[in-house]
C-alpha positions, 0 to 999 in steps of 0.5 A: 310472259303473262296471259289474258283469261276470260272470267265468266262469273256465276250469277246465281240461279233462276228457275225453270218451268218446274221450279227447279234451280237453273245456273246463270252466268254473267258476260265474260270479262277479260282479265290480264296478268295470269300464268297458266299451268296446264296441270294433269289429266286423268281417265277414270277406269270405269266400264262404259265411260270415256271421260277425261278430267283436266285439272290446271292451275291459274296464277295471278294477282292477290285479289283475283275475282274468282269464286266457286262455280265461276268459269274461266276461259283459258286458251280457248277452253272453258274451265270451272273454278274449283274451290277458292282463291288461295292468297299468299304473302311474302313471308319477309315483307308481308307484301301481297305476293299473289293468288292461285286457283285450281280449275277443272274440266271434264270432257266426255 
């Protein structure tokens, strides 16, 4: 069964009052036909820090629109796109089989 996700595209930066670059994101767009692997989570063992890093994987169509710095809302949680979409083709027919993208969320 496939899932829908919300794509929140990175739209570049603006500037704050001090001339520093600020992040800017577009309006969320609902996309359909994805598979979600919750992936792994880890808790770095650093004194005084209590963070959890979650690294799931999203499977979908060959031409997924995601780019580095985009965000994706999946099952009510917001993730950062990590790297680029990896596209694969069927090795026998050369058909565009699908794409996969790594996601990341850091809490704490």
